[in-house]
Residue frames as qw, qx, qy, qz and C-alpha x, y, z in Angstrom:
[[0.023, -0.969, 0.161, -0.187, -69.26, -163.28, -25.11],
 [0.770, 0.222, -0.406, 0.439, -65.51, -163.68, -24.62],
 [0.595, -0.669, -0.214, 0.389, -63.64, -162.90, -21.42],
 [0.402, 0.712, -0.045, 0.574, -61.73, -159.64, -21.26],
 [0.582, -0.472, -0.296, 0.593, -59.49, -157.64, -18.94],
 [0.137, 0.900, 0.148, 0.386, -59.43, -153.89, -18.43],
 [0.531, -0.080, -0.311, 0.784, -56.84, -151.55, -16.95],
 [0.147, -0.927, -0.336, -0.074, -57.87, -148.46, -15.00],
 [0.510, 0.089, -0.132, 0.845, -55.71, -145.33, -14.89],
 [0.125, -0.829, -0.390, 0.381, -56.24, -141.90, -13.42],
 [0.411, 0.399, 0.253, 0.780, -56.03, -138.71, -15.47],
 [0.090, -0.699, -0.329, 0.629, -56.35, -135.01, -14.69],
 [0.367, 0.545, 0.451, 0.605, -57.67, -132.68, -17.37],
 [0.176, -0.533, -0.223, 0.797, -57.55, -128.88, -17.29],
 [0.249, 0.597, 0.511, 0.566, -59.49, -126.21, -19.15],
 [0.084, -0.083, -0.198, 0.973, -59.86, -122.48, -18.79],
 [0.362, -0.165, -0.421, -0.815, -63.44, -122.84, -20.09],
 [0.773, -0.268, 0.011, -0.574, -65.36, -125.60, -18.24],
 [0.581, -0.318, 0.734, -0.149, -65.24, -128.95, -16.45],
 [0.855, 0.394, 0.311, -0.131, -66.68, -130.59, -19.57],
 [0.532, 0.788, -0.305, 0.052, -63.84, -129.25, -21.67],
 [0.232, -0.653, 0.702, -0.167, -61.32, -130.42, -19.05],
 [0.762, -0.030, 0.630, -0.146, -62.74, -133.96, -19.22],
 [0.772, 0.625, 0.100, -0.065, -62.84, -133.86, -23.02],
 [0.241, 0.833, -0.493, 0.065, -59.20, -132.74, -23.14],
 [0.460, -0.462, 0.745, -0.140, -58.07, -135.56, -20.83],
 [0.810, 0.212, 0.538, -0.095, -59.86, -138.25, -22.86],
 [0.625, 0.776, -0.063, -0.051, -58.73, -136.76, -26.17],
 [0.047, 0.779, -0.622, 0.063, -55.09, -136.69, -25.09],
 [0.591, -0.270, 0.748, -0.137, -55.25, -140.23, -23.67],
 [0.829, 0.411, 0.342, -0.163, -56.81, -141.54, -26.88],
 [0.414, 0.806, -0.407, -0.114, -53.66, -140.59, -28.79],
 [0.128, 0.512, -0.841, 0.121, -51.70, -143.34, -27.02],
 [0.389, 0.003, 0.851, -0.352, -54.38, -145.70, -25.65],
 [0.383, -0.048, -0.685, -0.618, -56.71, -147.93, -27.64],
 [0.486, -0.356, -0.784, -0.148, -60.06, -149.37, -26.63],
 [0.068, -0.062, 0.478, -0.873, -60.96, -146.72, -24.03],
 [0.243, -0.416, -0.851, -0.210, -64.33, -147.86, -22.68],
 [0.373, -0.812, -0.447, -0.041, -65.33, -145.73, -19.68],
 [0.286, 0.326, -0.297, 0.851, -64.29, -142.45, -18.09],
 [0.461, -0.692, -0.554, 0.038, -65.63, -141.82, -14.59],
 [0.049, 0.716, -0.176, 0.673, -65.39, -138.34, -13.05],
 [0.642, -0.305, -0.591, 0.381, -63.98, -138.69, -9.53],
 [0.312, -0.630, -0.269, 0.659, -63.28, -135.06, -8.57],
 [0.318, 0.742, 0.261, 0.530, -63.78, -131.58, -9.92],
 [0.422, -0.658, -0.215, 0.585, -62.00, -128.50, -8.64],
 [0.300, 0.934, 0.128, 0.150, -61.14, -124.96, -9.61],
 [0.618, 0.002, -0.084, 0.782, -57.85, -123.16, -10.06],
 [0.109, -0.944, -0.309, 0.017, -58.13, -119.70, -8.48],
 [0.510, 0.092, -0.076, 0.852, -56.08, -116.51, -8.59],
 [0.042, -0.034, 0.161, -0.985, -57.01, -113.36, -6.66],
 [0.393, 0.293, 0.669, -0.559, -60.40, -114.94, -5.85],
 [0.599, 0.488, -0.189, -0.606, -61.17, -115.37, -9.55],
 [0.891, 0.091, 0.444, 0.006, -61.65, -118.65, -11.40],
 [0.042, 0.678, -0.575, -0.455, -58.67, -119.25, -13.66],
 [0.438, 0.261, -0.785, -0.352, -59.51, -122.79, -14.75],
 [0.864, -0.157, 0.137, -0.458, -61.34, -126.06, -14.22],
 [0.107, 0.416, -0.903, -0.003, -59.76, -129.40, -13.32],
 [0.896, -0.070, -0.025, -0.437, -61.33, -132.84, -13.56],
 [0.189, -0.407, 0.893, -0.040, -59.86, -136.04, -12.14],
 [0.828, 0.180, -0.208, -0.488, -61.01, -139.09, -14.13],
 [0.553, -0.232, 0.799, 0.043, -60.68, -142.84, -13.81],
 [0.601, 0.504, -0.359, -0.506, -60.37, -144.19, -17.33],
 [0.722, -0.136, 0.678, -0.002, -60.62, -147.86, -18.28],
 [0.520, 0.564, -0.465, -0.442, -59.42, -149.48, -21.46],
 [0.984, 0.028, 0.121, -0.127, -59.49, -153.04, -22.72],
 [0.330, -0.605, 0.674, 0.266, -56.17, -154.88, -22.70],
 [0.721, 0.462, -0.379, -0.352, -55.25, -156.66, -25.90],
 [0.299, 0.381, -0.872, 0.073, -54.20, -160.27, -26.14]]
């Protein structure tokens, strides 16, 4: 097995539907500009509220991807 190095970044995804969709949206958007995404770890979940009603779901993720070279 060869040695490798990974970079970790933090992302926030949002969805009006669910936390799962918020996470999926964050990873999907990141995958448009990042290659070799390996792991996404959910660090926080919260809700956006308006007039005591849930307006949306937010997920903070730590995402790692393998560096090339």
